[in-house]
C-alpha positions as CSV (number, residue, x, y, z in Angstrom):
1,X,98.2,34.8,93.3
2,X,100.3,38.0,93.7
3,X,98.2,39.7,91.1
4,X,95.0,38.9,92.9
5,X,96.5,40.3,96.2
6,X,97.6,43.4,94.4
7,X,94.2,43.9,92.8
8,X,92.5,43.2,96.1
9,X,94.7,45.8,97.8
10,X,94.0,48.3,95.0
11,X,90.3,47.6,95.3
12,X,90.3,48.1,99.1
13,X,92.3,51.3,98.7
14,X,89.8,52.6,96.1
15,X,86.9,51.7,98.4
16,X,88.6,53.3,101.3
17,X,89.4,56.4,99.3
18,X,85.8,56.7,98.1
19,X,84.4,56.2,101.7
20,X,86.9,58.8,103.0
21,X,85.7,61.2,100.3
22,X,82.1,60.7,101.2
23,X,82.8,61.2,104.9
24,X,84.9,64.4,104.2
25,X,82.2,65.7,101.8
26,X,79.6,65.2,104.5
27,X,81.8,67.0,107.1
28,X,82.3,69.9,104.8
29,X,78.6,70.2,104.1
30,X,77.9,70.2,107.8
31,X,80.6,72.8,108.3
32,X,79.1,75.0,105.6
33,X,75.7,74.7,107.2
34,X,77.1,75.6,110.7
35,X,79.0,78.6,109.2
36,X,75.8,79.8,107.5
37,X,73.8,79.4,110.7
38,X,76.6,81.2,112.6
39,X,76.5,84.1,110.2
40,X,72.7,84.4,110.7
41,X,73.0,84.3,114.5
42,X,75.8,86.9,114.3
43,X,73.6,89.3,112.4
44,X,70.7,88.7,114.8
45,X,73.1,89.4,117.7
46,X,74.2,92.6,116.1
47,X,70.6,93.7,115.6
48,X,69.7,92.8,119.2
49,X,72.8,94.6,120.5
50,X,71.9,97.8,118.5
51,X,68.3,97.6,119.8
52,X,69.6,97.2,123.3
53,X,72.0,100.1,122.9
54,X,69.1,102.3,121.7
55,X,66.9,101.3,124.7
56,X,69.8,102.0,127.0
57,X,70.3,105.5,125.5
58,X,66.6,106.2,125.8
59,X,66.6,105.0,129.5
60,X,69.6,107.3,130.2
61,X,67.8,110.2,128.6
62,X,64.7,109.5,130.6
63,X,66.7,109.2,133.8
64,X,68.5,112.4,133.1
65,X,65.2,114.2,132.5
66,X,63.7,112.8,135.6
67,X,66.7,114.0,137.7
68,X,66.3,117.4,136.2
69,X,62.6,117.6,137.0
70,X,63.3,116.3,140.6
71,X,66.0,118.9,141.1
72,X,63.7,121.7,139.9
73,X,60.9,120.5,142.1
74,X,63.2,120.3,145.1
75,X,64.1,124.0,144.5
76,X,60.4,125.0,144.6
77,X,59.7,125.7,148.2
78,X,56.0,125.7,147.7
79,X,56.1,122.1,146.4
80,X,58.4,121.0,149.2
81,X,56.1,122.5,151.8
82,X,53.0,121.1,150.2
83,X,54.6,117.6,150.0
84,X,55.6,117.8,153.7
85,X,52.2,119.0,154.8
86,X,49.9,116.9,152.6
87,X,51.9,113.7,152.2
88,X,54.5,113.8,155.0
89,X,57.4,114.1,152.5
90,X,56.5,110.9,150.7
91,X,56.3,112.5,147.3
92,X,59.9,113.5,147.3
93,X,60.9,110.2,148.9
94,X,59.1,108.3,146.1
95,X,60.9,110.5,143.6
96,X,64.3,109.6,145.1
97,X,63.4,105.9,145.1
98,X,62.4,106.1,141.4
99,X,65.6,107.8,140.5
100,X,67.6,105.2,142.4
101,X,65.7,102.5,140.6
102,X,66.3,104.1,137.3
103,X,70.0,104.4,138.0
104,X,70.1,100.6,138.8
105,X,68.2,99.8,135.6
106,X,70.7,101.9,133.6
107,X,73.6,100.2,135.3
108,X,72.1,96.8,134.6
109,X,71.5,97.7,131.0
110,X,75.1,98.8,130.7
111,X,76.3,95.5,132.1
112,X,74.0,93.6,129.6
113,X,75.4,95.7,126.7
114,X,79.0,95.0,127.8
115,X,78.2,91.2,128.0
116,X,76.5,91.3,124.6
117,X,79.4,93.0,123.0
118,X,81.7,90.4,124.5
119,X,79.5,87.6,123.2
120,X,79.3,89.2,119.8
121,X,83.1,89.5,119.6
122,X,83.5,85.9,120.7
123,X,81.0,84.8,118.0
124,X,82.8,86.7,115.3
125,X,86.1,85.0,116.3
126,X,84.5,81.6,116.4
127,X,82.9,82.2,113.0
128,X,86.2,83.2,111.6
129,X,87.9,80.1,113.0
130,X,85.2,78.0,111.5
131,X,85.5,79.6,108.1
132,X,89.3,79.2,108.2
133,X,88.9,75.5,109.0
134,X,86.3,75.1,106.2
135,X,88.6,76.8,103.7
136,X,91.4,74.4,104.6
137,X,89.1,71.4,104.1
138,X,87.7,72.8,100.8
139,X,90.1,75.2,99.1
140,X,87.4,76.4,96.6
141,X,85.5,78.0,99.6
142,X,87.1,81.4,100.2
143,X,87.0,82.5,103.8
144,X,84.6,85.4,104.4
145,X,85.9,87.7,107.1
146,X,83.6,90.6,106.4
147,X,82.0,89.9,109.8
148,X,85.2,91.2,111.5
149,X,84.6,94.7,110.2
150,X,82.7,97.0,112.4
């Protein structure tokens, strides 16, 4: 009877071990998939951030050029008089409004870039933590921290 109980216990331990292996294997596979998806999202985020930075720089340049043209026009007395006489000064007022609008758009772009950089850094850290956990669960998976390099 004791032998039957020992064999039954060994059988239950073997079944439990196999089930645990299958569960852990599934969790590792899910983790690998999530890390791979995270790497793709991180690269897409970097690309979007670079594109946003390029648009912001183009907007800053356009705003700067507009301010220069406005300042030159303001120095031209003939244009100032013509605007006052023909449009009641609305031309220069519209120019000031457009410059103010451009400054607000640039400021909004800078806020978005800052927020994007923060999200990207958080994503890199989260991906690193995920890779570290995965490497603990499956030692044959070497953590890849190349995403931390800028």
